N, C-alpha and C positions, 0 to 999 in steps of 0.2 A: 504494500500500500504506500503510495507516495505521500510526501509531507502535506500537500494540499488536502488530500483525502483524510489524513489523520487529524488535521486541524478542524475540518468541517465535521468529522465524526465526534471529536471532543466537544465542539460547540453545541451540537445537537444533544449529546449525552448530558452536558451540564444543564441545559434547559429542561430536559426530561427529569433529571434528578431534582432540580429546583421545584418543578411542579409536584413531585411526590413528597418532598421534604416539607414544603411550606403550603401544603394543601389546605384550603379554606382560610388562608391568611393573606388577604389581598395586599396588605402593606409589605409584608415580607416577600411575597411573590414579585411585586413591582420593583422593590429595592434590589433583589437578586438579579432580576432581568436587566435592570439598568447597569449594575456592576459587571455582569458577564459581558454585555454588549460593549461597555466602555473599555474593558480590558482588551477585548479582541480588536476593537477599533484602534486603540493606542499602539498596538503591535502589528497593525495591518501591513505596514511597509517594510517589515523585517525581512531581510534576504539571507542572512547568515544561517546555514543549516544547523550549526551547533547551537546557536541562540534559539532557533525555532524548536529544536529538540528539547532544550531546557524548559522552554515555555510550555511545551506539550506535557512534559513531566510534571511541572507545577500544576497545570490545569487538571491532570489526571489525579494528582494527590488531593487537590481541593474537592474534586468530585467524590473521591473515596471518603474524605473527611465528612462531607455533607451527608453522604449516604449512611455512614456508620456511627456518627457521633451526635448529630443534631436531633433534638427532640422538641416537640411543640409543647407549650404551656399556655394555659388560659387563666387569667386573674378571675377568681370567683368572688373575692372581696379584697379589701386593702391589704390583708396579710396572708392570703391563701392563694396558692397556685396549683391548678389541676394539670398534671402532666398527661399528655396523650402520646404514648409510644406507638410507633408503627410496628406492624407484625414482624417485619423483617429484622428489626432491632432485637426482638425478644427471642428469636430462634436460637441464637448461639449462646444464650445465657445458661449457666449451670443451674439445674433445678434446686430449689430450696427444700430442705427436709426439716420438719418440726422436731423430729426425734432422730438425731443422727445415730448411726449404728456404732457400736463399740468395736475397736480394733482388737483382734485376739492375738 
């Protein structure tokens, strides 16, 4: 896959991830859209393959961080926050046991 195709694929992947991570939060969706587009526009004229490769790596790392680390929260009152985890975040968690077994 050429670098142009990789850049376009990363751009689309970041926007898809943004839509999943910030689902039902119009402010966060818009802010993320603006930031993604701004970053890609600011590096649009980059021609050095090494620099482009580094930028692709940074973008892929950001996408991974968004997908695996960001969780939504809703203020229910002035001191309470309700967390809304996505199902894909909970899959890799270690199950909790109320009564752990004794090691023999």
